[in-house]
VEXBAKE-896747 format. One record per residue: x, y, z of N, C-alpha, C, O in turn; residue number from 1. Coordinates in pm, 1 decimal, m for minus. Atoms other than C-alpha are relative to their C-alpha. Layout:
<vextis>
       nx       ny       nz      cax      cay      caz       cx       cy       cz       ox       oy       oz pos
        X        Y        Z        X        Y        Z        X        Y        Z        X        Y        Z NUM
...
</vextis>
This chain:
<vextis>
       nx       ny       nz      cax      cay      caz       cx       cy       cz       ox       oy       oz pos
    m40.4    103.6    m95.3  13865.1   7503.0  10391.7    m67.0   m133.4    m30.9      1.3   m235.0    m43.7   1
     70.8    121.5     37.7  13596.5   7247.1  10311.3     11.3   m112.1    100.4     34.3   m226.9     62.4   2
    m10.9    101.9   m104.5  13603.0   7064.1  10644.3   m135.5    m15.6     70.0   m180.5     77.7    136.5   3
    130.4     18.4    m65.2  13271.7   6915.3  10766.4     13.5     m4.9    150.7    121.0    m34.7    202.9   4
     m0.4      6.9   m145.1  13178.1   6932.3  11132.0     11.9   m144.5     47.5      1.6   m237.8    m32.2   5
    m37.4    130.7    m53.3  13249.1   6639.4  11362.1   m107.0   m107.5    m17.4    m74.0   m224.8    m35.4   6
    106.6     99.4     14.2  12908.2   6470.7  11335.6    m98.9     44.1   m107.0   m108.9    162.3   m140.0   7
    101.7    m33.5    100.7  12635.9   6451.9  11075.1   m107.4     90.0     59.8   m157.5    180.1     m7.4   8
    102.2    m83.1    m65.0  12391.0   6601.3  11324.8     44.0    145.7      5.8    m33.2    236.1    m26.2   9
    m52.6   m136.9     m4.5  12612.9   6906.0  11376.3      5.9     61.1   m139.5    m24.8    178.8   m158.0  10
     m9.2    m47.9    137.9  12667.4   6934.4  11001.7   m137.3     45.0    m50.9   m149.6    150.5   m113.1  11
    135.6    m32.6     46.3  12292.5   6931.6  10931.2    m49.3    129.0     64.2   m104.0    215.0     m4.8  12
     48.2   m118.6    m70.9  12213.3   7193.8  11196.4     66.5    125.8    m54.1     m0.4    226.5    m77.4  13
    m72.2   m117.5     50.3  12482.3   7431.9  11072.2    m39.7     30.9   m143.9    m58.7    147.1   m179.7  14
     41.8    m19.5    139.6  12388.3   7379.2  10707.0   m138.1     64.9     m5.1   m159.2    160.4    m79.8  15
    135.0    m55.8     m1.7  12022.2   7448.7  10782.0      0.7    145.3     46.7    m66.6    229.6    m12.8  16
     m5.5   m137.3    m51.1  12103.6   7761.4  10985.5     44.9     96.4   m110.1    m13.8    203.1   m127.9  17
    m53.4    m88.5    103.2  12304.1   7908.5  10700.2    m95.8     12.0   m119.5   m112.6    120.4   m175.5  18
     90.5     m5.6    114.3  12055.7   7814.6  10428.2   m128.8     74.7     34.2   m184.3    143.2    m51.6  19
    116.6    m80.3    m40.9  11762.3   7957.9  10625.7     31.3    148.7    m12.4    m53.7    227.1    m54.7  20
    m40.1   m140.6     12.9  11955.0   8285.7  10637.0     11.7     41.0   m147.2    m26.3    151.8   m184.9  21
    m25.0    m32.1    140.4  12044.5   8268.5  10267.6   m128.4      3.7    m83.0   m139.7     81.3   m177.9  22
    122.9     11.8     79.4  11696.5   8175.6  10142.2   m121.9      7.1     92.4   m190.2    m93.3    113.2  23
    106.4    m11.1   m102.1  11441.5   8310.2  10391.0   m141.7    m18.9    m55.5   m233.6    m47.5     21.3  24
    134.8      6.8     57.4  11145.9   8299.4  10149.6    m19.0   m120.0    m91.3   m111.2   m121.0   m172.9  25
      7.8    114.0     90.0  11203.8   7965.1   9980.2   m129.0    m78.8     20.9   m175.5    m95.7    133.6  26
    122.7     79.6     m7.9  10895.1   7758.9   9898.6    m14.2    m78.8   m128.7     71.7    m69.6   m216.4  27
     23.7     78.6    120.4  10751.8   7525.2   9636.8    m16.8     94.3   m119.4    m79.4    199.6   m107.8  28
      2.6    m88.1    116.5  10788.4   7669.1   9287.2   m103.1    m40.2   m104.1   m119.4     29.5   m204.2  29
    106.4     40.3     92.1  10509.4   7478.6   9112.1   m126.1     80.5     28.9   m159.0    107.0    144.5  30
    124.4    m74.8    m15.3  10189.3   7672.2   9050.7   m119.5    m95.8      1.6   m129.7   m184.7    m82.9  31
    118.9     85.1    m10.1   9861.8   7509.9   9158.3   m102.2     68.5     88.7    m67.3    154.6    169.5  32
    104.5    m55.6    m85.7   9528.6   7596.0   9318.0    m87.5   m108.0     62.9   m169.4    m78.2    149.9  33
     74.9    111.0    m59.8   9382.6   7251.7   9397.6     94.5   m116.6     25.1    206.8   m118.4    m25.2  34
    m82.0    117.9    m28.1   9513.8   6921.4   9527.4     28.7    m79.2   m126.5    139.9   m128.5   m145.2  35
    m21.7     73.3    124.0   9464.7   6756.3   9190.3     98.3     73.4    m89.7    182.5     10.3   m153.6  36
    m95.4    m76.8     79.7   9649.2   7036.7   9015.2    142.2    m21.9     50.2    234.6    m35.0    m30.0  37
   m133.0     25.5    m54.4   9942.7   6985.2   9250.1     47.8   m138.6    m39.4    161.9   m155.0    m82.7  38
    m38.3    136.5     36.4   9942.5   6610.1   9188.8     43.6     m6.5   m145.8    148.4    m62.9   m177.1  39
    m33.2      2.2    142.1   9939.9   6658.4   8812.5    130.4     75.8    m26.6    214.8     28.7   m102.8  40
   m121.3    m79.7     21.0  10208.2   6929.5   8826.5    124.6    m75.6     44.2    227.1    m71.7    m23.7  41
   m116.7     73.4    m47.9  10441.1   6711.9   9031.8     28.6   m119.6    m90.0    144.7   m151.7   m114.9  42
    m20.1    110.6     93.9  10386.4   6416.3   8799.5     68.7     50.2   m127.2    157.1    m16.6   m180.7  43
    m60.8    m56.6    120.0  10475.8   6639.0   8504.9    144.3     43.8     23.7    224.2     47.5    m69.8  44
   m131.1    m58.4    m29.0  10784.7   6774.4   8681.9    113.3   m102.1      2.0    230.0    m63.5      8.1  45
   m105.4    101.6     m0.2  10972.0   6442.7   8679.1     89.8     20.0   m121.6     43.5     15.7   m235.6  46
    m99.9    m22.1    104.4  11290.4   6506.5   8478.6    m37.8    115.8    m92.7     m7.9    114.2   m212.2  47
     37.3   m119.8     75.1  11149.5   6841.5   8368.4      7.1    117.9     95.9    m16.8    101.0    215.5  48
    m13.2   m115.9    m87.7  11201.5   7192.4   8503.0   m136.3     49.6     46.2   m235.7     38.6    m25.5  49
    123.7    m58.4    m50.9  10938.7   7354.6   8720.1    m45.1    116.7    m87.3   m165.0    138.6   m104.1  50
     34.2   m112.3     86.8  10953.6   7657.6   8491.0    m78.3    m47.8   m121.6   m178.8     12.9   m158.8  51
     70.5     55.7    114.8  10850.0   7446.4   8193.1   m137.2    m51.2     40.3   m235.7    m28.1    m29.8  52
    128.3     52.8    m47.5  10577.8   7272.8   8394.3    m99.3    112.9     21.9   m215.2    102.0    m18.0  53
     90.5   m112.4    m26.8  10432.0   7605.9   8505.6    m52.8     62.9   m128.6   m167.4    107.6   m133.6  54
     45.9    m53.6    128.0  10416.3   7725.8   8145.6   m109.7    m88.3    m59.3   m208.5    m37.9   m112.8  55
     98.1     93.4     55.8  10226.1   7413.0   8040.2   m128.4     m1.7     81.9   m238.0     m2.0     25.8  56
    120.6     10.9    m83.4   9990.2   7399.3   8338.2    m82.8    128.2      1.4   m200.6    125.2     37.1  57
     78.8   m123.8      6.8   9888.3   7762.8   8294.6   m118.7    m18.0    m93.7   m228.3     29.9    m64.8  58
    109.4     29.5     93.3   9681.2   7646.9   7995.9    m72.3   m128.9     37.7   m194.3   m139.2     24.9  59
     57.8    131.7    m30.7   9627.5   7289.3   8110.5   m109.8     10.3    104.8   m215.4    m51.5     91.3  60
     97.7     m8.5   m109.1   9445.1   7386.2   8428.8   m117.7     91.1    m33.1   m215.6     95.7     41.3  61
    116.3    m71.4     49.9   9220.2   7620.9   8234.7    m95.8    m96.5    m70.0   m217.0    m75.2    m72.6  62
     78.8     96.8     77.2   9102.1   7322.6   8031.6    m52.5   m114.5     86.1   m165.3   m160.1     67.7  63
     35.5    116.4    m82.5   9096.7   7045.6   8294.3    m19.4     45.3    145.0     73.1     98.2    206.8  64
     32.4    m50.2   m133.8   8925.5   7120.4   8626.5    m16.8   m109.1    104.8    m21.3    m79.0    224.0  65
     16.4    108.5    m95.6   8882.9   6777.9   8785.6     44.1   m130.8    m62.2     77.5   m136.1   m180.6  66
    m45.0    130.3     48.7   8971.9   6411.4   8754.6    m82.0    m46.2   m119.6    m28.5   m106.5   m212.6  67
     86.5     41.5    110.5   8673.8   6351.8   8527.1     43.3     62.2   m131.7     36.8     m2.8   m236.0  68
    m44.2    m67.1    122.2   8805.2   6605.9   8276.8    121.7    m69.8    m60.4    132.0    m83.7   m182.3  69
   m121.6     63.9     50.4   9139.9   6428.7   8251.6    m27.4   m136.9    m62.2     41.1   m176.8   m156.4  70
     25.5    134.5     53.2   8987.8   6085.4   8187.9    m98.9      0.6   m115.9   m110.3    m98.7   m187.7  71
    106.1     m1.9    101.6   8712.2   6196.6   7951.5     49.7     37.2   m139.3    m24.8     24.8   m236.5  72
    m53.1    m35.2    131.4   8939.6   6314.2   7669.6     84.8   m114.6    m53.9    138.0   m193.4     24.2  73
    m91.1     99.8     56.5   9129.0   6089.1   7427.6    141.3     22.4     51.5    185.5    136.1     67.4  74
   m134.8    m14.5    m54.4   9475.2   6016.5   7559.4     88.2     81.7    m93.6    173.5    157.7    m47.9  75
    m80.6    m73.5     97.1   9624.0   6156.6   7238.5    m18.3    151.1     15.6     74.8    228.6     m6.5  76
     25.3   m143.4    m18.3   9460.0   6491.4   7310.5     72.6     52.8    123.4    131.9    160.6    120.8  77
    m73.1    m40.6   m120.7   9599.9   6507.0   7662.6    149.6      1.9    m27.1    219.5     93.2     16.9  78
   m142.4      4.2     33.0   9941.7   6404.2   7530.1     40.9    122.4    m80.1    148.4    178.1    m57.9  79
    m29.2   m119.7     79.3   9928.4   6688.0   7279.4      2.8    124.4     88.1     84.7    214.0     68.0  80
      6.7   m115.6    m89.7   9834.5   6932.6   7554.8    126.0     14.3     85.1    158.3    124.4    129.6  81
   m121.0     m4.6    m83.3  10153.1   6841.0   7746.2    123.6    m37.7    m81.1    223.6    m81.9    m24.6  82
   m103.7     52.6     89.3  10374.2   6767.8   7444.9    136.9     66.1     17.0    237.4     11.5    m28.5  83
   m130.6    m63.7    m22.7  10647.0   7012.6   7548.3     66.8    m49.0    127.8    177.2     m6.3    161.5  84
    m53.8     59.6   m123.0  10699.6   6813.6   7870.3     74.2   m128.2    m35.2     31.1   m202.1   m123.7  85
    m72.4    124.2     23.5  10955.8   6534.3   7879.1    m87.9   m120.8     30.0   m164.5   m121.2    126.3  86
     74.5    126.1    m14.5  10805.7   6185.2   7839.6   m150.4     23.9      4.7   m221.6    m37.4     84.3  87
    140.5    m39.7     m5.7  10467.1   6338.7   7763.7    m95.4   m115.3    m29.6   m206.0   m119.0     24.5  88
     88.7    112.5     28.9  10323.9   6016.4   7620.1    m23.4    m86.2    123.8   m137.0   m121.0    156.2  89
     13.5     79.1   m122.3  10395.7   5817.3   7934.6    m76.7     76.6    107.4   m162.4     20.7    175.8  90
     63.8    m78.9   m105.6  10286.8   6100.1   8161.3   m149.5     17.2    m25.6   m228.0     22.9     69.1  91
    143.5     m9.7     28.7   9953.9   6135.4   7981.1    m70.8   m128.2     41.9   m183.0   m123.3     92.4  92
     57.4    127.9    m43.5   9890.4   5764.5   8046.1    m10.2     m5.1    152.4   m112.1    m46.2    207.9  93
     m2.0      5.5   m146.0   9989.3   5796.3   8410.6   m105.6     91.8     60.8   m173.8     54.3    156.2  94
     97.7    m95.2    m53.1   9773.1   6102.6   8469.5   m141.1    m55.0    m15.0   m221.0    m47.1     78.3  95
    134.9     53.4     20.6   9465.9   5938.5   8317.4    m26.7   m120.5     90.2   m136.1   m134.4    144.9  96
     16.9    116.0    m87.6   9521.5   5615.8   8510.7    m18.0     43.3    145.1   m105.8     m7.4    214.9  97
     10.4    m48.2   m137.9   9576.3   5801.2   8839.1   m135.3     65.5     23.3   m198.3     43.5    126.7  98
    129.2    m67.7    m15.6   9267.1   6014.3   8782.7   m115.6   m100.1      1.1   m214.0    m81.1     72.5  99
    104.9    101.5     m1.2   9058.8   5706.4   8705.7     m7.2    m68.1    136.4   m116.3    m94.3    187.1 100
     m2.3     59.3   m134.0   9169.3   5550.3   9035.3    m57.5     95.8    103.2   m129.9     54.3    193.7 101
     53.3   m101.0    m91.6   9090.5   5874.6   9216.5   m152.6      3.2     m7.6   m219.8     17.1     94.6 102
    145.8      3.3     17.6   8738.1   5861.8   9071.2    m58.5   m127.8     57.5   m157.1   m123.9    131.1 103
     56.0    130.5    m36.8   8684.5   5490.0   9132.0     12.6    m31.5    148.6    m76.0    m93.4    207.5 104
    m29.1     44.5   m136.6   8836.9   5457.1   9477.4     m1.1    111.0    104.0     m1.3     83.0    223.9 105
    m12.5   m109.7    m96.5   8847.6   5804.7   9633.5   m102.2    111.6    m24.0    m80.2    226.7     13.5 106
    109.1    m96.8     22.6   8526.1   5977.3   9524.7     46.8    127.6    m67.8     m6.8    235.4    m42.3 107
    m48.4   m114.8     75.0   8720.7   6207.4   9296.2     95.0     91.3     74.7    134.5    195.6     22.7 108
    m89.3    m83.2    m81.5   8942.3   6343.8   9574.5    139.7    m61.1      8.0    154.1   m183.2     14.8 109
   m137.8     47.9    m12.7   9320.8   6318.2   9594.3     19.5    m58.3    139.3     m6.2     10.6    238.0 110
    m14.1     63.4   m132.5   9399.0   6071.9   9877.3    106.2     67.3     85.7    189.9    143.1     36.7 111
    m86.8    m69.7    m94.9   9586.2   6178.9  10188.3     89.1    m92.9     81.5    130.7    m58.2    192.0 112
    m94.9     88.9    m67.1   9799.6   5879.3  10282.7    108.7    m40.7    m98.7     86.5    m43.1   m219.8 113
   m112.0     40.6     82.8  10136.8   5766.3  10154.1    m35.0   m123.0    m82.2     m5.4   m128.0   m201.6 114
     31.4    123.0     72.3  10007.7   5421.0  10061.9    m98.5     25.0   m113.5    m78.6    m23.1   m225.0 115
     99.7    m24.5    103.7   9703.9   5545.3   9873.0     57.8     82.3   m114.9     23.5     59.9   m231.0 116
    m61.2    m81.1    104.6   9909.8   5803.0   9685.3     97.0    m82.4    m84.6     95.1    m73.8   m207.4 117
    m98.5     78.4     76.0  10189.2   5563.3   9589.4    m64.5   m117.0    m72.5     m0.4   m179.3   m157.1 118
     73.4    100.3     77.5   9926.4   5314.9   9470.5    m48.7     56.6   m133.7    m87.0    m19.5   m222.6 119
     40.3    m61.9    125.1   9838.5   5566.0   9196.8    109.8    m18.1   m104.9    228.5    m11.2    m73.0 120
    m96.5     15.4    108.2  10005.3   5509.6   8860.8     86.4    125.1    m12.8     36.0    237.5    m14.1 121
    m91.2   m111.6     21.6  10314.0   5724.4   8816.9     35.8     79.6    123.5    100.1    184.0    113.0 122
    m25.3    m74.0   m123.5  10334.2   5830.3   9182.4     93.3    m80.5     90.4     57.9   m188.7    137.3 123
    m92.9     60.0    m94.6  10639.2   5743.5   9391.1      5.2     80.6    128.3    m75.9    171.1    147.8 124
     m7.6    m67.7   m130.4  10745.1   5860.8   9736.7     27.4    148.8    m14.2    m25.4    229.3     62.5 125
    m29.5   m142.7     17.3  10884.1   6189.3   9607.7   m128.1     76.9    m29.3   m159.3    174.8     38.6 126
    124.8    m66.9     35.8  10557.3   6289.1   9441.9    m98.8     m3.5    115.6   m163.0     97.0    146.2 127
     93.8     13.5   m111.3  10352.5   6156.5   9732.8     35.6     93.7    114.3    m53.0    154.8    174.1 128
    m42.1    m90.6   m107.3  10558.4   6352.7   9985.2    m36.2    144.5    m31.4    m81.9    217.6     56.6 129
     34.4   m137.6     37.8  10508.1   6676.9   9790.2   m149.4     23.1     17.5   m190.5    124.9     73.2 130
    145.7    m15.3     m9.2  10132.2   6621.8   9769.8    m45.2     m1.2    145.6   m128.9     80.0    185.0 131
     36.6      3.8   m141.6  10104.2   6526.8  10136.2     34.5    130.8     68.8    m46.2    184.5    144.7 132
    m46.1   m120.2    m70.1  10304.5   6829.4  10249.1    m76.1    124.6    m41.8   m112.6    206.7     42.3 133
     53.5   m127.0     49.3  10151.0   7095.5  10028.4   m149.3     m2.8    m30.6   m210.8    102.3    m48.7 134
    144.3      9.1     23.3   9799.2   6965.3   9968.7    m75.7    m40.7    125.1   m192.5     m5.6    142.0 135
     68.2     52.6   m117.8   9722.5   6797.2  10299.9     63.7     43.3    131.5     14.1      8.2    238.6 136
    m71.9    m42.6   m121.4   9967.0   6958.6  10546.2     41.8   m118.9     84.7     35.1   m114.8    207.6 137
    m48.9    120.2    m67.3  10100.6   6613.9  10631.3    146.9    m18.3    m36.8    180.5    m33.8   m154.2 138
   m143.4     15.8     25.3  10477.4   6581.5  10669.2     45.7   m130.7     64.7     60.1   m139.6    186.6 139
    m46.3    126.5    m55.7  10591.5   6224.0  10706.2    127.0    m48.7    m68.3    167.8   m163.4    m50.0 140
   m124.5     36.1     65.2  10904.6   6225.0  10495.1     68.7    122.8    m56.2     23.6    235.6    m36.2 141
    m78.4   m106.6     63.2  11161.7   6431.2  10305.1     m3.8    m22.0   m150.9     24.7   m131.6   m199.2 142
      1.4      8.9    145.7  11121.5   6503.7   9935.7    145.2     m1.2    m49.6    220.2     94.0    m27.9 143
   m136.3     10.9     52.9  11440.5   6383.5   9767.2     m5.0     15.7   m151.5    m32.3    m79.6   m224.4 144
    m10.3    m23.6    143.3  11472.5   6544.3   9426.6    148.0      0.0    m36.7    232.4    m35.4     45.5 145
   m139.8      6.5     43.0  11791.8   6577.2   9224.0     90.0     94.4     79.1    206.8     63.5    102.7 146
    m81.0    m94.7    m77.9  11908.8   6882.2   9422.3     32.9    m57.3    137.7    147.9    m52.4    181.3 147
    m21.4     59.5   m132.0  11863.4   6711.7   9759.5     97.2   m116.9    m10.6    187.8   m131.7     71.4 148
    m87.8    114.5     20.3  12028.5   6398.7   9627.7    145.0     44.7    m18.9    236.2    m10.1     43.2 149
   m135.2    m47.7     31.1  12329.0   6589.6   9493.0     65.8     69.9    118.4    179.1     38.3    154.7 150
    m63.5    m84.4   m102.2  12387.1   6838.7   9773.6     20.8    m74.3    131.0    121.6    m53.5    198.5 151
    m17.9     74.7   m125.1  12332.3   6604.0  10066.1    120.4    m92.8     m8.7    186.9   m117.4     91.9 152
   m119.5     83.3     17.6  12600.8   6376.3   9921.1    126.1     86.8     m4.4    228.6     50.7     53.4 153
   m117.0    m88.4      6.0  12836.2   6664.6   9842.7     41.8     47.2    138.0    160.9     60.2    166.5 154
    m28.9    m51.9   m134.2  12809.7   6789.0  10199.8     38.4   m109.9     98.9     69.5    m81.6    214.6 155
    m35.1    110.0    m89.0  12881.2   6445.2  10342.8   m107.2    m33.2    101.7    m79.5    m97.4    203.0 156
    110.3     28.5    m92.1  12540.5   6427.2  10510.0    m48.9   m143.0    m18.4    m95.9   m205.5     76.6 157
     35.2    139.1     25.5  12467.3   6093.4  10344.9     95.5    m57.8   m102.8    151.6     13.9   m185.6 158
    m76.9     71.1    101.4  12656.9   5833.6  10147.9    m90.2    m88.3    m84.8    m43.5   m157.1   m175.5 159
     94.1     79.1     78.1  12342.0   5668.5  10015.2     m9.3     56.6   m141.7     14.9    175.1   m164.5 160
     m0.9    m41.3    140.4  12298.0   5679.0   9638.1   m139.6     16.7    m59.0   m158.6     97.5   m149.9 161
    131.7      1.4     62.5  11929.9   5620.2   9566.2   m101.3     76.8     84.1    m93.5     75.8    206.9 162
     89.4    m92.0    m71.0  11643.1   5856.4   9655.1    m69.0    m57.3    122.5    m70.7      7.7    227.0 163
     72.4     52.8   m116.4  11445.1   5627.3   9884.8     95.1    m29.7    115.1     60.8     m8.4    231.4 164
    m99.1     24.2   m105.3  11758.7   5524.3  10073.3     50.8    130.9     58.8     72.8    141.3    179.5 165
    m41.9   m131.5    m48.2  11869.8   5886.6  10094.1   m105.9     56.6     93.6    m73.3    108.7    200.3 166
    106.9    m52.7    m84.8  11530.4   5986.0  10232.9      2.1    m64.9    138.7     m3.1      4.6    240.2 167
      0.8     69.2   m129.0  11539.2   5719.9  10504.6    120.7     39.0     85.2    109.7     52.3    207.1 168
   m120.5    m39.9    m72.5  11894.6   5816.9  10598.0    m13.1    142.6     52.4     19.8    169.3    168.0 169
     14.7   m138.7    m42.2  11819.0   6190.0  10608.6    m98.7     13.6    115.4    m80.6     98.7    202.5 170
    100.9     m9.0   m105.7  11517.4   6131.3  10831.1     57.5    m34.7    137.5     m3.7     m3.6    239.7 171
    m63.4     32.4   m128.3  11754.7   6000.1  11100.0     85.1    114.5     53.3    120.1    115.2    171.3 172
    m88.6   m108.0    m44.4  11962.7   6320.8  11111.5    m60.4    139.9    m14.4    m18.1    232.6     54.7 173
     63.4   m130.4     17.0  11741.9   6607.1  10992.3   m113.4     13.1    101.0   m199.6    m74.6    106.3 174
    109.6    m17.5    m96.1  11515.7   6744.4  11270.2   m135.0     m3.3    m71.3   m151.3     58.0   m176.8 175
    128.3     20.2     67.1  11156.2   6649.8  11189.1    m68.4    131.8    m34.5   m135.7    142.0   m137.1 176
     62.3   m129.8     27.3  11042.2   7011.6  11211.9     55.7     66.4   m126.3     m4.8    158.7   m180.8 177
    m64.1    m58.9    117.8  11277.2   7088.8  10922.4    m16.6    m84.8   m125.7     36.7    m48.4   m230.5 178
      7.2     90.6    114.7  11182.3   6803.2  10688.8    m51.5     69.4   m125.3      4.9     51.7   m233.3 179
     58.1    m63.3    117.7  10967.3   7013.8  10458.8     92.3    108.4    m56.0    117.8    112.8   m176.3 180
    m84.3   m109.8     45.8  11193.4   7318.8  10444.5    136.2    m47.9    m49.0    198.5     17.1   m133.0 181
   m127.9     55.8     43.7  11503.7   7102.3  10403.5      4.6     m9.7   m152.2    102.8     29.8   m215.1 182
      4.7     15.7    145.2  11397.2   7024.3  10048.5      1.2    134.9    m69.9     77.9    155.3   m164.0 183
      7.3   m130.4     66.1  11306.3   7382.5   9957.7    134.2     72.6      6.3    176.3    134.8    m91.2 184
   m129.3    m66.3    m15.7  11636.0   7513.4  10093.3    105.5    m59.4    m92.7    184.0     13.5   m153.5 185
    m99.0     65.3     85.9  11841.8   7257.1   9904.4    m29.1     27.1   m147.8     63.5     42.2   m227.5 186
     34.3    m33.3    138.1  11650.4   7323.7   9581.9     45.8    142.3    m32.7    105.3    166.3   m137.8 187
    m41.6   m138.7     22.7  11709.9   7697.9   9616.3    151.5     10.2    m12.3    202.7     80.3    m99.5 188
   m146.2     m5.5      3.8  12078.8   7643.7   9687.8     54.4    m69.7   m124.1    153.8    m26.3   m182.4 189
    m44.2     71.1    120.0  12111.5   7394.7   9404.1    m17.2     82.3   m125.9     64.7     74.9   m217.5 190
     22.9    m84.9    117.0  11965.1   7640.2   9156.7     92.8    121.1     m0.7    141.2    162.7   m105.9 191
    m76.1   m124.4     m7.6  12158.4   7941.4   9281.6    151.0    m21.0     m4.1    223.4     56.8    m66.3 192
   m144.6     12.9    m21.2  12501.1   7802.6   9365.0     53.5   m140.4    m25.1    147.3   m158.4   m102.8 193
    m54.5    136.3      3.8  12550.1   7427.4   9401.1    m60.1    m77.3   m116.7   m128.8   m177.7    m97.6 194
     54.9     59.5    120.8  12461.8   7338.6   9043.3     65.3   m135.0    m29.7    171.8   m167.4     22.8 195
    m51.3    133.4     30.6  12512.2   6992.7   8897.8    136.1      6.8    m67.9    226.2    m71.1    m36.8 196
   m125.6    m17.9     73.2  12787.7   7111.2   8663.9     60.9    135.0     38.0     m5.5    238.5     33.7 197
    m75.4   m121.7    m32.5  13050.7   7364.0   8771.1    m65.3     86.4    108.5    m95.9    203.0     83.6 198
     56.1    m79.7   m110.0  12907.9   7475.0   9108.5     92.3    115.2     37.1    213.7    107.4     18.7 199
    m76.2   m120.5    m33.2  13017.5   7817.8   9231.4     49.5     m8.5    144.3      1.1     62.9    232.1 200
    m48.0     26.1   m136.0  13210.8   7695.9   9534.3     58.5    124.5     66.2     43.9    142.4    187.1 201
    m64.2   m117.3    m59.2  13398.5   8022.3   9583.5   m101.9     97.8     57.9    m68.0    178.6    144.4 202
    104.9    m90.0    m48.9  13066.8   8203.3   9643.1   m100.8    m70.0     90.2   m206.0    m13.9    120.8 203
     96.5     81.6    m74.3  12900.5   7930.1   9850.2      7.5     25.2    150.3    116.0     28.4    208.3 204
      5.1    m24.3   m143.8  12786.9   7997.5  10206.5     36.2   m125.0     80.3     53.1   m117.9    202.0 205
    m31.7    125.9    m68.1  12866.4   7633.6  10287.7    140.5    m50.3    m34.8    178.2   m160.3      5.8 206
   m127.7     48.2     53.2  13211.6   7613.6  10125.9     92.5    m53.8    107.2    157.2   m156.7     88.1 207
    m93.6     41.7   m104.2  13404.4   7588.2  10451.7    m41.7   m128.1     69.6     36.9   m186.9    143.9 208
     49.9    123.3    m60.6  13187.3   7292.0  10558.1     m5.1   m115.6    m98.5    m40.4   m227.6    m61.6 209
     30.6     94.7    107.0  13186.7   7108.5  10227.6    120.1    m85.0    m40.0    219.4    m32.3    m90.0 210
   m110.4     89.1     37.7  13408.8   6803.6  10171.4      8.1    m24.5   m150.4     93.2   m100.4   m196.7 211
     m7.1      8.3    146.8  13335.6   6835.0   9798.1     46.0    130.7    m62.6     54.6    140.6   m185.1 212
    m36.0   m131.1     52.4  13447.1   7195.9   9763.8    113.8     m7.9   m101.2    217.4    m68.6    m74.1 213
   m105.5     m4.0    101.5  13647.2   7252.4   9446.3    119.5     82.9     46.3    229.5     70.9     m7.5 214
   m108.8    m84.0    m50.4  13852.2   7503.7   9643.7    106.4    m82.7     71.9    222.9    m43.5     78.3 215
    m91.6     78.1    m84.1  14008.6   7227.4   9854.0      8.3   m147.6    m34.7    101.8   m216.1      6.7 216
      9.5    144.7     21.3  13910.0   6885.4   9722.0     m5.9    m33.7   m148.5    m45.2     48.4   m231.4 217
    m10.2     41.8    139.9  13953.8   6688.3   9402.7   m121.8    m76.2    m49.3   m141.0    m92.3   m169.8 218
    108.1     90.5     37.9  13640.5   6473.9   9409.8   m136.0     57.8     38.7   m153.3    112.2    147.8 219
    139.1    m34.9    m26.2  13269.6   6553.7   9383.6    m65.7   m121.9     63.9    m88.1   m222.8     m3.0 220
     57.3    114.5    m70.4  13115.9   6326.3   9646.4   m138.1    m38.4    m51.7   m185.0   m149.5    m27.0 221
    132.9     31.9     54.7  12781.1   6345.4   9469.6     11.4   m105.3   m109.2    m70.8   m196.5   m117.4 222
    m17.9     92.5    112.0  12911.9   6160.7   9165.5    114.2    m99.4     21.6    121.1   m203.5    m43.8 223
   m118.2     84.5    m19.5  13233.7   6011.1   9299.8    107.6     25.2   m103.2    209.5    m43.8   m106.3 224
    m94.4    m27.8    107.8  13412.5   6164.6   9003.2     86.2    121.8     34.3     48.5    206.1    115.8 225
    m91.6   m112.1    m22.7  13706.0   6404.9   8996.0    m56.2    126.2    m64.6   m120.3    121.0   m169.6 226
     33.6   m126.8     62.1  13641.8   6772.4   8934.9     88.1     20.4   m122.4    206.5    m13.2   m121.6 227
    m78.0    m26.5    120.5  13749.9   6873.6   8589.0     75.6    132.2     12.8    147.2    171.6    m79.3 228
</vextis>
């Protein structure tokens, strides 16, 4: 059918209800044991799979235990340690710069405010939101990754195109108590069913609510392009 509910609020509530049922154990998929490890893992995960990041950090976090460790090695050595990660040269620079700021301005501890986190090199709102939520138990926004961006547009929940605009728009319709889980649920659904290319609409628990469903519609609202 692919017909969204009458209001965005109703659409969000129904979507969340179904995804909570479909993915009852969804959570963050990055492996970490400290706040700094989480920060580094999220920085590495930009345009890279969590699976790849977890493989790299398994060794990385055995070698580097604090901010001082990351800044005390030659950048080329850190870059080599993360060389299987996309944009490893840039990310090695960002990690060392962020860690130096953490040492200089935060006594070696990962800060716990949005402003202080986004002041770190290589840290935007997405990364800051993840660190706040999972390292500090502070939820003041919605993490908008590629899955959230794609699926929220496909479902007609937002028409915004860019992550920060999408986040601000979603915060007006997603109940605040669901902000953190909203991201995990959409990531799980994006990996399992609503993939970027050739989503499995016929097996989707949201198909009857989705104005992008290939079963009934010609256009993918996420991209604005016709289904092939």
